[in-house]
DRENLUM-659423 format. One record per residue: x, y, z negated of N, C-alpha, C, O in turn; residue in one letter. Coordinates in steps of 0.2 Angstrom, whole numbers, plus 5000, padded with zeros to 4 digits. Layout:
N
XYZXYZXYZXYZa/...
END
This chain:
418
484053295541484253235545484853195542485353225539m/484753135541485253095538485953095541485953105547p/486453105537487153105540487353045544487753055549a/487052995543487152935547487052945554487352925559l/486552985556486352995563486953035566487153015572v/487153085563487753125566488353085567488653095572g/488453045562489053005562489052955568489552935571e/488452925569488352875574488352915581488752885586l/488052965581488053005588488753035590488853045596l/489153045585489853065586490253005591490553025596t/490152945588490352885592490052885599490352865604g/489352895599489052885606489252935611489352925616v/489453005608489653055613490353035615490453045621v/490753005611491452995613491452925617492052915620l/490952885617490952815620490752815627490752875630g/490652755630490452755637489752785639489652795644p/489352795634488652825635488752895638488352915643s/489152935636489153005638489853025640489953035647i/490353035636491053055638491353005643491653025648l/491252935641491552885646491252885652491552865657g/490652905653490252915659490452975663490452975669h/490453035660490553095663491353105664491553135669l/491753085659492453105660492853045658493153045652a/492852985661493252925659493952935658494252905653p/494252985661494952995660495153025653495653005650g/494653065651494753095644494653035639495053035634i/494152995640494052945635494652895635494752875629t/494852875641495452835641496052865637496452825634d/496152925637496752955634496552965626497052955622w/495952975625495752985618495752915614495952915608l/495452865618495352805615495652755620495252725624l/496252735619496552695624496252625624495952595619p/496252595630495852525630496252465627495952415627a/496852475626497252415623496852395617496652425612e/496852325616496452295611496752315604496352315599s/497452315604497752335597497552395594497452405588e/497352445599497152515597496452505593496352535588q/496052475597495352465594495352425587494952435583m/495852375587495852335581496052375575495852365570h/496452425576496652465571496052505568495952515562l/495652535573495052575571494552525568494252545563l/494552465570494052415567494252405560493852395556d/494852395559495152375552494952425547494752415542a/495052495549494852545545494152545543493852555538v/493752535549492952535548492752475544492252485540g/493052415545492852355541492952375533492552355529q/493552395532493652415525493152465522492952465517i/493052515526492552565525491852535523491452555518g/491652485527490952455526490952415520490452405517v/491452375519491552335513491452375506491152365502l/491852435506491752475501491152515500490852525495l/490852525506490152565506489652515503489252535499l/489652455505489252405502489352395494488852385490v/489952395493490152385485489952445481489652435476g/489952505484489752565480488952565480488652575475v/488652535485487952525485487752475479487252495476t/488052425479487952375474488052395467487652385462g/488452445466488652475459488052515457488052525451a/487652545461487052585459486452545458485952575456h/486452475458485952435456485752445449486252425445l/485152465447484952465440484652405438484052395439d/484952355435484752295433484152295428483652255428l/484252345423483652355418483052375421482552345419r/483052425426482452445429482152385433481552385434l/482652345436482352295440481952245436481452215438l/482252235430481852185425481252215423480752175423r/481152275422480552305420479952305425479452295424r/480152325431479652335437479752285442479652295448r/480052225440480252175446479652145449479752125455g/479152135445478552105448478252145454478152115460g/478152205453477852255459478352255464478152255470t/478952265462479552275467479552215472479652215478a/479452155468479552085472478952085477479052055483a/478352105475477852105480477952145486477852125492k/478152205485478352255490478852225495478852225501v/479452205491479952175495479752115499480052105505s/479352065496479152005499478752025506478951995511l/478352065505477952085511478352115516478252105522g/478852165514479252195519479852155522480152175527g/479852095519480352045522480051995526480251985532l/479451965524479151905527478851925534478951895539l/478451985534478152005540478552025546478551995551i/479052065544479552085550479952025552480152025558p/480151985547480551925549480151875554480451855558l/479551865552479151825557479051855564479151825569v/478951925563478851955570479551955574479551945580f/480051965570480751965573480951895576481151895582g/480751845573480951775575480551765582480751735586l/479851785582479451775587479751815593479751795599a/479851875592480151925597480751895600480851895606l/481251875595481851845598481751785602482251765607g/481251745601481151685605480851705612480951665617a/480551765613480251785620480651845623480351865629f/481151875620481451925624481751905630481951845631l/481851945635482151925642482851905641483151925637p/483051855645483751825645484251885646484851875644t/484151935649484651995650484852025643485352055643v/484452005638484652035631485151985627485352005622m/485251925630485651875627486351875630486451905635e/486851845626487551845629487651785633488051785638t/487251725632487351665635487851625632487851565634g/488251645627488751605624488451565618488751515616d/487851595615487551565609486851535611486551555616k/486651485607485951465608485451515606485551565603d/484851505609484251545608484051555600483851605598r/484151495597484051495589484451545586484151585582v/485051545587485551595583485351665585485351715581s/485151675591484951745594484251765590484251825588f/483751725590483151735587483251745579482951795576a/483651715576483851725569484151795568483951825563l/484551815572484851875571484351935572484351985568f/483951925577483351975578482951975572482752035570v/482751915569482351915563482651955557482351995554g/483251935556483651975550483652045552483552085547v/483852065558483852135559483252175558483152235556a/482652135559481952165558481852175551481452225549m/482052135547481852135540482252175535482052185529c/482852195537483252235532483052305531482652335535v/483252335525483152405523483852425522484352385521s/483952495521484552525520484552565513484352625513a/484852535508484852565501485252635502484952685499i/485852635505486152705505485752755508485752815506p/485352745514484952795517484352815513484152865512v/484052755510483452765506483652815500483252855498i/484152795496484352835490484552905492484352945488a/484852915497485052985499484453025501484353085499k/483952995505483353025506482953045500482753105500t/482852995496482453015490482853065485482453105482l/483453065485483853115481483753185484483653235481t/483853185491483853255494483153285493483053345493d/482653235494481953265493481653265486481053285485m/482053255481481953255474481353215473480853235469r/481353155475480853105474481053045470480752995469l/481753045468481952985465481652975458481652915455l/481453025455481053025448480352995449480052975444h/480053005455479352985455479352905455479752865457r/478752885453478652805452478752775459478952725459n/478452805464478552785471479252775473479452725476v/479652835471480352835473480752775470481152745473g/480552765463480852715459480752645462481152595463q/480052635464479852575467480152555474480352505476l/480252615478480552605485481252585484481552535487i/481652615479482352595478482352525475482852485477l/481952505471481952435468481852385473482252335474l/481252395477481152345483481652345488481852295491a/481952405490482452405494483052365492483452335496g/483252375485483752335483483652265483484152225485t/483052235482482952165483482952145490483252095492l/482752195495482852175502483552175504483752125508d/484052215501484752215502485052145500485352115504d/484852125494485152065491484952005496485351965498v/484251995498484051945502484351955509484451905513v/484352015511484652035518485352005519485551975524g/485852015514486551995514486551915514486951885517w/486051895510486051815509485851785516486151745519f/485351815519485151795526485651805531485751755536l/485951855531486551875536487051825535487351795540l/487251805529487751745528487551685531487951645534s/486851665530486651605533486651605540486851555543i/486351655544486351655551487051665554487151645559v/487551695550488151705553488551635553488851615558s/488351595548488651525547488351485553488651445556a/487751495554487351455559487651475566487751425570v/487851535567488051565574488751535575488951515580a/489151525569489851495570489851425571490251395575i/489451385567489551315566488951275569488951215570s/488451315572487851285574487351265569487451265563g/486651255571486151245567486051175565485951135570l/486251155559486151085557485951095549486151135546s/485551045547485351045540485951035536485851075530a/486451005537487050995533487351065532487551075527g/487451095538487851155538487451215534487751245530q/486751215535486351265531486351255524486451295520v/486351185522486251165515486951185512486951205506s/487551175515488151185512488251255511488551285506l/488051295516488051375515487651395510487851435506t/487051365509486651385503486951365497486951405492f/487251305496487551285490488151335489488251355483v/488551355494489151405493488851465490489151495485y/488351495493488051555491487751555484487951595480l/487351505482487151495475487651485470487751515465v/488151445472488751435468489151495467489351515461g/489251535472489651605471489251645467489551685462f/488551655467488251705463488251675456488351715451v/488151615455488151585448488851595445488951625439i/489451585448490051595446490251675444490551685440l/489951715449490051785448489651805442489951855438a/489151785440488751805434489051775428489051805423a/489251715428489551675422490251695421490451705415l/490651695426491351695425491651765428492051795425l/491351785433491551855436491451915432491851955431g/490851915429490651975425491151985419491352045419r/491251935415491751955410492451965412492752015409p/492651935417493351955420493352025423493852055422l/492852035427492852105429492752155424493052215424v/492352145419492352185413492952205410493152255408g/493352145408494052155405494452195410494852245408r/494452185416494852215421494752295421495152335421f/494052305422493852375422494052415415494252475415m/494052375410494152415403494952425403495052485400k/495352385405496052395405496252455410496552505408v/495852465415495952515420495752585417496052635418a/495252575413494952635410495352665404495152725402d/495852635402496252655397496652725399496852765395r/496752725405497052785408496652845408496052835409s/496852905407496452965407496352985414495853025415d/496652965419496552975426496052925429495952875426e/495752955434495252905438495552855442495252815444s/496252865444496552825449496552755447496352715452g/496752735441496752665440496052625440495952575443p/495552665438494852635439494652625446494352585448s/494752675450494652675457494952615460494652575464v/495652605459496052555462495752485459495752435463a/495552485453495252415450494652405454494552345456a/494152455455493552445458493652415466493352375468a/494152445469494252425476494552355476494352315480v/494952335471495252275471494652215470494652165473t/494252235465493652185464493252175470493052125472v/493052235474492652235479492952195485492652145488v/493552205486493952165492494052095490494052055494l/494152075483494152015481493551975482493551915484a/492952005481492351975482492251965489491951905491g/492452005494492352005501492751945503492551905508a/493451945501493851885503493551815501493651775505v/493351815495493051745493492451725497492551665499t/492051765499491451745503491751725510491451685514t/492151765512492451755519492851685519492751655524h/493151675514493551605514493051545514493151495517v/492451565511491951515511491551515517490951475518l/491751545522491451555529490751585528490251565532r/490651635524490051675523490251745525490851755526m/489751785526489851855528490251895522489951885516e/490751925523491151965518490752015515490852025509a/490252045518489852105515489452075509489352115504v/489252015509488851985503489351985497489051995492f/489951955498490351955492490552025490490552035484g/490652075494490752145492490152175488490252215483a/489552155490488952185487488852155480488752185475f/488952085479488952055473489452085468489352095462v/490052095471490652125467490452195465490552215459a/490052235469489852305467489352295461489352345457g/488852245462488452245456488752225450488552255444i/489252185450489652175444489952235441489952245435l/490252275445490652335443490152385440490252415435i/489552395443489052435440488752415434488552455430g/488752345433488552315426489052325421488852325415a/489652325422490152325417490652385416490952385411v/490652425421491152475421490952525415490452545414a/491552535411491452575405491352645406490952685402p/491552675411491552745413491452755420491852765424n/490752755423490652755430490852825433490952835439k/490852875428491052945431491752945434491952975439a/492252895432492852895435492852865442493352865445k/492352835444492252805450491952855455491952835461l/491852915453491552965458492052975464491852985469a/492752985463493152995468493152935474493152945480p/492952875472492952815476492352835481492352825487l/491752845478491152865481491252915486491052915492r/491552975484491753025489492153005495491953025500t/492652965493493152945499492752895504492752905510l/492352855501491952805505491452845509491352835515v/491052885506490452925510490752975514490352995519m/491253005513491553065517492053045522492153075527s/492352985521492952965526492852905529492752895535v/492852845525492852785527492152755531492152735536l/491652775528490952755531490852795537490652765542a/490952855538490952895544491352865550491152865555p/491952835548492352805553492052745555492052725561i/491752705551491452645553490852655557490752625563f/490452705555489852725559490052755566489652735571l/490552795566490752825573491052765577490952765583a/491352715574491552655578491052615581491052595586t/490452615577489852575579489552615585489352585590a/489552685584489252725590489652715596489352715602g/490352705596490752695602490552635606490652635612l/490252585602490052525606489352525609489152485612r/489052585608488352595611488452615618488852655620m/488052585622488052605629487352615631486952575633d/487152685631486452705633486352695640485752695642l/486852685644486652675651486352615653486052605658t/486352565648486052495649485252505649484952465652a/485052565646484352575646484052595652483452605653l/484552615657484252625664483952565667483552575672a/484152505665483752445667483052445664483052445658d/482552445669481852445666481752385661481352395656p/482052325663481952275658482152285651481852265646t/482752315651483152325645482752385641482652375635v/482452435645482152485642481452465639481252485633a/481152425642480452395640480652345633480252355629l/481152315634481352265628481452315622481352295616a/481852365623482052415618481352445615481352455608a/480852465619480252495616479952435612479652455606l/479952375614479552325610479952315604479552305599a/480552305604480952295598480852355593480752345587v/480852415595480752475591480052475588479952485582l/479552465592478852455590478752405584478452415579a/478952345586478852285581479252305575479052285569i/479852335575480252345569479952395565479852385558a/479652445567479252495563478652465560478552475555i/478252435565477552415563477652355558477252355553a/478052305559478152255554478352275547478052245543g/478852315547479152335540478652375537478552365531k/478352425540477852465537477252425535477052435529f/476952385539476352345537476552295531476152285527a/477152265531477352225526477352255519477152235514g/477752315519477852355513477152385510477052385504a/476752405515476152435513475652385510475352395505y/475652325513475252265510475452245503475052235499a/476152245502476352235496476152285491476052265485g/476152345493475952395488475252395486475052405481a/474852385491474152375490473952315486473452325482r/474252265487474152205483474352215475474052185471l/474752265474474952285468474552345465474652375460s/473952355468473452405466473752475466473552515462r/474152485471474352555472473852595477473552555481m/473852655477473452695481473652695488474152675490s/473152715493473352715500473952755501474352735505r/473952815499474552865500475152835497475652845500w/475152805491475752775488475952725493476552715494e/475552685495475752625500476052655506476552625509g/475752705509476052735515476752765514477152755518i/476852795508477452825506478052765505478552775508a/477752715502478252655501478452625508478952605509i/477952615513478052595519478552635523478952605527g/478452705522478952745526479652745523480052745527a/479652745517480352735514480652675515481352675516g/480352615515480652555516480852545524481252495525m/480552585528480652575535481352595537481552585543n/481752635533482352665535482852605535483052575530a/483152595541483552535542484352555541484752525538r/484452615544485152645543485752605544485752565548g/486252605539486852575540486852505540487252465543v/486352475536486252395535486052365542486352315544v/485652405546485452385553486152385557486252335561e/486552435556487152435560487652385559487952355563v/487652365552488152315550487852245553488252205555i/487252235553486952175556487152165563487352115566v/486952225567487152225574487852215575488052185580a/488352245571489052245572489252165571489652145575m/488952135566489152065565488852025571489251975573t/488252035573488051995579488452005585488551955589g/488652065586489152085592489752045591490052015596l/490052055585490752025584490751945585491151915587r/490151915583490051845583489851815590489851755591l/489751865595489551845601488851825602488651795607g/488351845597487651825597487351875601486851865605v/487451945600487151995603487652025609488252025608l/487352045614487752075620487652155618487252175614n/488052195622488052265621487352295622487152345618p/486952275626486252305627485852295621485552335618a/485852235618485452215612485752255606485352275602m/486352255606486752295601486552365601486352395595y/486452395607486252465607485552475605485452525602t/485152425607484452435604484352435597484052475594v/484752395593484752385586484952455583484752475578f/485552485586485752545583485252605584485152645580v/484952595590484352645591483852645585483552685583l/483652575584483152565578483452595572483052625568v/484052585570484352615564484252695564484052725559a/484352725570484352795570483652825570483452865566i/483152795574482452815574482152805567481852855565v/482252745564481852735558482152785552481752805548t/482852795552483052845547482852915548482752945543s/482752935554482452995556481753005554481453055552l/481352945555480652945553480452955546479952985544m/480852925542480752915534480552985531480052985528a/481053035531480853095528480253135529479853145524p/480053145535479353175536478753135534478253165532p/478853075535478253025533478153025525477653035523m/478753025522478753025515478453095512478153095507l/478753145515478453215513477753225514477453245509r/477453195519476753205520476353165515475853185512r/476553095514476253055510476253075502475753075499a/476853095500476953115493476653175491476453195485m/476453215496476053275495475353265492475053305489a/475153195494474453175491474453135485473953125482k/475053125482475153095476475353135470475853175470v/474953135465475053185459475553155455475653095454e/475853205451476353195446476053165440475553185438h/476353115437476153085431476653115425477153145426s/476453105419476853135413477453095413478053125411d/477453025414478052985414478553015420479153015418e/478253035425478753065431479053125429479653135430e/478653165425478953235423479453225418479953255418r/479453175414479953165409480553135412481153155411l/480453095417481053065421481353115425481953115425r/480953165427481253215431481753265427482253285429e/481453275421481953315416482553275415483053315414m/482553215414483153175413483653175419484253185418e/483353165425483753165431484053235432484653245434h/483653295430483853355431484453375427484853415429g/484453345421484953355416485653335419486153355418a/485553275422486153245425486453285431487053285432w/486053305435486253335442486153415442486353445447i/485953445436485953515435485453555439485553605442g/484853515440484253545443483753565439483653525434l/483353615440482753635436482253585438482053575444a/481853555433481353505435480753545438480553605436p/480453515444479853545447479253555443478853595444s/479253505438478653505433478653565429478053585427g/479153605429479153665425478753725429478553775426d/478653715435478353765439477553745440477353695439k/477253805441476553795441476353755448475853715448q/476653775453476453745459477053695461477553705463d/476853625460477353575461477453565469477953535471t/477053595473477153585480477753625482478053615487g/477953685478478453725480479153675479479553685484t/479153635474479753595473479753545479480253525481s/479153515481479153465486479453495493479853465496r/479253565494479453595500480253605500480553595505k/480453625494481153635493481553575494482053575497a/481253515491481653455492481653435499482153405502g/481053445503481053425510481553465514481853445519a/481653535512482153575515482853545515483253545519g/482953525508483653495507483753435512484253415514e/483153395512483253325516483353335523483753295526a/483153395526483253405533483853455535483953465540t/484153475529484753515530485353485534485853515535a/
END
């Protein structure tokens, strides 16, 4: 079971859904209702999510993206367009009880569309690693297509956030688009050499501390830049993470940052997200039916789009099913989109709760579907070689050395559900 599920459920248990409903006095004592108290928790969670997105960007393999970009682009395009169209249509017809009333229907539909089309690289990468599928061609393709989804997802989130703040107008959307493109170009031409020099200076120390501090500074600087430009801060953090991954002279020194983010800061953000879930809203039949519709369309749209992209790339049926299953994991990215919509007043608590449920359910569905589909896909010589290379890095014996590769798959599946 992905750690994300437990971290979200911790917040759900402590929030209004369970403890706040059964023992409100304990909840009030544990989590005071004063706004300044929650703002402190939100601040820690916001730093956590920015660093989480930055760490994710640092894992982007640009060389692999260039080699297999065509196939990954087809899978990503299918996995983006179909659920985006489904989401926009769904957002236009959902009952008004799912709206806040403070924003127009267009902003609401745009947020629903973006929430439907995103994937979660942190959850995908963790699932593939735990199941020992990262060396497989399908695993590599899922990771690449998911990375493209992430890039486009942050881009779309910045656009719809600007629309929610300033309203939908051709001038505003065009200005936001120009800012985004300009930021990316400057990051590539000017930011990359500057970040490279900064990281090299930090790397002169024998300790990992200066490198970690430099990476945090770069990520937060990227987030501040896009925020000043009235775009979503997570987009700047993601681009900054890509720069760090491309130029960092010694990535091993950044391992403590990943440990801190994944073990402390990200769980705080996810628990905070869980606190805002109110499952009692599902007692309303209208909300419950809307939740089922959102969940069904989210799963079907993403799976169908990714599967179609894989089949257009002449991949087998089982490979297409595996790719559709892997790309369906929404995870933390869905939560970030939902939190952004809630913060901007586009989503109400009921709709926010539905989106977080989508994140949990799709993240739970991915491992068993991947396990079943990949059992039908044979190892290639290229995959065995790649597995040996990965095993050398993480200290695992390659499953290709065994007569029965199914044993390795079962072992990986056991790790994934641990």
